C-alpha positions as CSV (number, residue, x, y, z in Angstrom):
1,M,2.5,-29.2,47.2
2,M,3.0,-29.8,50.9
3,S,0.3,-28.2,53.1
4,S,1.2,-25.7,55.8
5,L,0.2,-28.2,58.4
6,Q,2.4,-30.9,56.9
7,K,5.3,-28.4,56.8
8,L,4.7,-27.7,60.5
9,K,4.8,-31.5,61.1
10,E,8.2,-31.7,59.4
11,Q,9.4,-28.6,61.3
12,V,8.3,-30.0,64.7
13,W,9.7,-33.5,63.9
14,K,13.1,-32.0,63.0
15,C,13.1,-29.9,66.2
16,N,12.4,-33.0,68.3
17,L,15.3,-34.8,66.6
18,D,17.5,-31.7,67.3
19,L,16.8,-32.0,71.0
20,F,18.1,-35.6,70.9
21,K,21.1,-34.6,68.9
22,K,22.0,-31.8,71.3
23,G,21.9,-34.2,74.2
24,L,19.0,-32.4,75.9
25,V,16.9,-35.5,76.0
26,I,17.5,-39.3,76.3
27,Y,15.2,-42.2,75.4
28,T,11.7,-40.9,75.2
29,F,12.2,-37.9,77.6
30,G,10.8,-34.5,76.6
31,N,9.0,-33.0,73.6
32,V,8.8,-30.1,71.1
33,S,5.5,-28.6,69.8
34,G,4.7,-25.9,67.3
35,I,1.5,-24.0,66.6
36,D,-0.5,-22.9,63.6
37,R,-2.1,-19.8,65.0
38,E,-4.5,-19.3,62.1
39,R,-6.0,-22.7,62.5
40,G,-5.7,-22.9,66.3
41,L,-3.9,-26.2,66.1
42,F,-0.6,-27.3,67.4
43,I,1.6,-30.3,66.6
44,I,3.5,-32.3,69.3
45,K,5.6,-35.4,69.7
46,P,3.7,-38.6,70.4
47,S,4.0,-40.1,73.9
48,G,6.7,-42.6,74.7
49,V,8.2,-43.1,71.2
50,P,12.0,-43.1,71.1
51,Y,13.4,-40.2,69.1
52,E,15.3,-42.5,66.7
53,E,12.1,-44.1,65.7
54,L,10.1,-41.0,65.0
55,S,9.0,-39.8,61.6
56,S,7.1,-36.6,60.6
57,D,4.0,-38.7,60.1
58,D,4.1,-39.7,63.8
59,M,3.6,-36.1,64.9
60,V,0.1,-35.5,66.5
61,V,-2.2,-32.6,65.6
62,V,-4.1,-31.2,68.6
63,D,-6.5,-28.3,69.1
64,L,-6.2,-25.8,71.9
65,N,-8.8,-27.7,73.9
66,N,-6.6,-30.8,73.8
67,K,-8.7,-32.7,71.3
68,V,-6.6,-34.8,68.9
69,V,-7.5,-33.7,65.3
70,E,-5.1,-35.9,63.4
71,G,-2.6,-38.6,64.2
72,K,-2.5,-42.4,64.8
73,L,-0.6,-42.1,68.1
74,K,-1.3,-40.6,71.5
75,P,0.2,-37.1,72.0
76,S,2.7,-36.3,74.6
77,S,1.6,-36.6,78.2
78,D,2.6,-32.9,78.5
79,T,0.1,-31.8,75.8
80,K,-2.2,-30.0,78.2
81,T,0.7,-28.0,79.6
82,H,1.6,-26.9,76.1
83,A,-2.1,-26.0,75.4
84,V,-2.3,-23.8,78.5
85,L,0.8,-21.9,77.4
86,Y,-0.4,-21.5,73.8
87,R,-3.8,-20.2,75.0
88,N,-2.2,-17.6,77.3
89,F,1.2,-16.6,75.7
90,S,-0.2,-15.3,72.4
91,N,3.1,-14.5,70.8
92,I,4.8,-17.8,71.1
93,G,5.1,-20.3,68.2
94,G,6.9,-23.2,69.8
95,I,7.4,-24.9,73.2
96,V,10.1,-27.4,74.5
97,H,10.1,-29.5,77.6
98,T,13.1,-31.5,78.6
99,H,14.7,-33.2,81.6
100,S,18.1,-31.9,80.7
101,T,20.5,-32.6,83.6
102,F,21.5,-29.2,85.0
103,A,18.3,-27.3,84.4
104,T,16.4,-30.2,86.0
105,A,18.8,-30.2,89.0
106,W,17.8,-26.6,89.7
107,A,14.1,-27.5,89.3
108,Q,14.5,-30.4,91.7
109,A,16.2,-28.1,94.1
110,C,13.2,-25.7,93.7
111,K,15.6,-22.8,93.1
112,S,15.5,-20.0,90.6
113,I,18.7,-19.4,88.7
114,P,20.2,-16.0,89.6
115,V,21.9,-13.8,87.1
116,L,25.5,-14.5,87.8
117,G,27.1,-13.5,84.5
118,T,26.7,-11.9,81.1
119,T,25.8,-15.2,79.4
120,H,22.6,-15.3,81.4
121,A,22.1,-11.6,81.0
122,D,22.3,-12.0,77.2
123,H,19.1,-14.1,77.3
124,A,17.2,-12.9,80.4
125,P,17.4,-9.7,82.4
126,V,16.4,-11.4,85.7
127,E,16.6,-14.8,87.3
128,I,15.2,-17.8,85.6
129,P,12.1,-18.4,87.7
130,C,11.2,-21.6,89.4
131,T,7.5,-22.3,90.2
132,D,6.2,-23.2,93.6
133,V,5.8,-26.8,94.5
134,M,2.4,-28.1,93.3
135,P,-0.1,-28.7,96.2
136,D,-1.5,-32.3,96.6
137,E,-5.0,-31.4,95.5
138,K,-3.7,-30.1,92.1
139,I,-1.5,-33.1,91.6
140,K,-4.5,-35.3,92.1
141,A,-6.7,-33.3,89.8
142,N,-5.8,-32.2,86.2
143,Y,-2.0,-32.5,86.8
144,E,-0.7,-31.5,83.4
145,E,-3.0,-28.6,83.0
146,E,-2.2,-27.4,86.5
147,T,1.5,-27.6,85.5
148,G,0.7,-25.0,82.9
149,N,-1.3,-22.9,85.4
150,Q,1.7,-23.0,87.7
151,I,3.8,-21.5,85.0
152,L,1.2,-18.8,84.4
153,D,1.1,-18.0,88.1
154,T,4.9,-17.6,88.1
155,F,4.7,-15.3,85.1
156,K,2.3,-12.8,86.8
157,N,5.5,-11.1,87.9
158,F,7.6,-11.7,84.7
159,S,7.4,-11.0,81.0
160,Y,7.1,-14.3,79.0
161,E,8.6,-12.4,76.0
162,D,11.7,-11.3,78.0
163,I,12.1,-14.6,79.8
164,E,11.4,-17.5,77.5
165,M,12.2,-20.2,80.0
166,V,11.0,-21.5,83.4
167,L,11.8,-24.3,85.9
168,V,8.8,-26.3,87.2
169,A,9.6,-27.2,90.8
170,G,10.5,-30.9,91.2
171,H,9.9,-31.5,87.5
172,G,12.1,-29.8,84.9
173,P,12.4,-27.0,82.4
174,F,10.0,-25.6,79.8
175,T,11.2,-23.1,77.2
176,W,9.4,-21.3,74.3
177,G,10.0,-18.9,71.5
178,K,8.4,-17.4,68.4
179,T,9.2,-20.7,66.5
180,P,9.9,-24.3,67.5
181,E,13.5,-23.8,66.5
182,Q,13.9,-20.8,68.9
183,A,12.3,-22.8,71.7
184,V,15.0,-25.5,71.1
185,Y,17.7,-22.9,71.1
186,N,16.4,-21.5,74.4
187,S,16.4,-25.0,75.9
188,A,20.1,-25.4,75.0
189,V,20.9,-22.0,76.4
190,L,19.0,-22.7,79.6
191,E,21.0,-25.9,80.1
192,E,24.3,-24.0,79.7
193,I,23.2,-21.2,82.0
194,A,22.1,-23.8,84.7
195,K,25.5,-25.6,84.4
196,M,27.5,-22.3,84.6
197,A,25.5,-21.1,87.6
198,L,26.0,-24.4,89.5
199,I,29.8,-24.3,88.9
200,T,30.0,-20.6,89.7
201,L,28.2,-21.1,93.1
202,N,30.5,-24.0,93.9
203,I,33.5,-21.8,93.4
204,N,31.9,-18.8,95.2
205,P,28.9,-19.8,97.3
206,D,28.5,-16.2,98.6
207,L,28.0,-14.7,95.1
208,K,24.6,-13.0,94.8
209,S,24.1,-11.4,91.3
210,L,25.8,-9.6,88.5
211,K,25.6,-5.8,88.8
212,Q,22.6,-4.3,87.2
213,A,24.5,-2.1,84.8
214,L,26.1,-5.1,83.1
215,I,22.8,-7.0,83.1
216,R,21.0,-4.2,81.3
217,R,23.8,-3.6,78.9
218,H,24.0,-7.2,77.8
219,F,20.3,-7.8,77.6
220,Y,19.4,-4.7,75.7
221,R,22.3,-4.9,73.2
222,K,20.6,-8.1,72.0
223,H,16.9,-7.3,72.6
224,G,14.6,-4.3,72.0
225,K,14.5,-1.5,69.4
226,N,18.1,-0.3,70.0
227,A,19.7,-3.8,69.9
228,Y,23.0,-3.8,68.0
229,Y,24.3,-7.4,68.4
230,G,24.7,-9.5,65.3
231,Q,24.1,-8.6,61.6
232,K,21.2,-6.6,60.4
């Protein structure tokens, strides 16, 4: 019988392949991880391995202090960022990082994505936040861990459960969810929101935000105790 950790390896491997299939990554860009909360271990893509060459056995098992527990390859260079988020966002089960084109363009512009339409409002009730640009001393120090800390600083004013996505200034997007699959879903959604927002602002550069009544209606019909979207 397959162990729970082996099942998680398979799950994370398939989610990494799904990123590639959805066109959210190219070559060796990006990564998906998933966590086993009971064991305090997470599984992540190995660094620099093309997606088409990956197998489930290539996935790397890491503890929350960034120690490799199992795996013949080096884990993703973003492992420390994932660990910071897992240690602090206690209800998440999966994380995705990509350099998808439109979301990364907003990150490189150091701009949060405003709520311009109901597609955005369906998934987040406020702007998709962008972190501050990292200071030189933090870049020179523990860069990947400081990337995680930047995200934590940004979410002092936001709920990580309501907004499951962020733009890291000058870098790219991170998304998360209760499962690795949900984190991949959120990554695809973020890319579409970023694309729509860019096109919308090219059509109407003076547009500010969707009206609050529409934002609230669309967000809460999909989220919260009174949600009624979809099948029950």
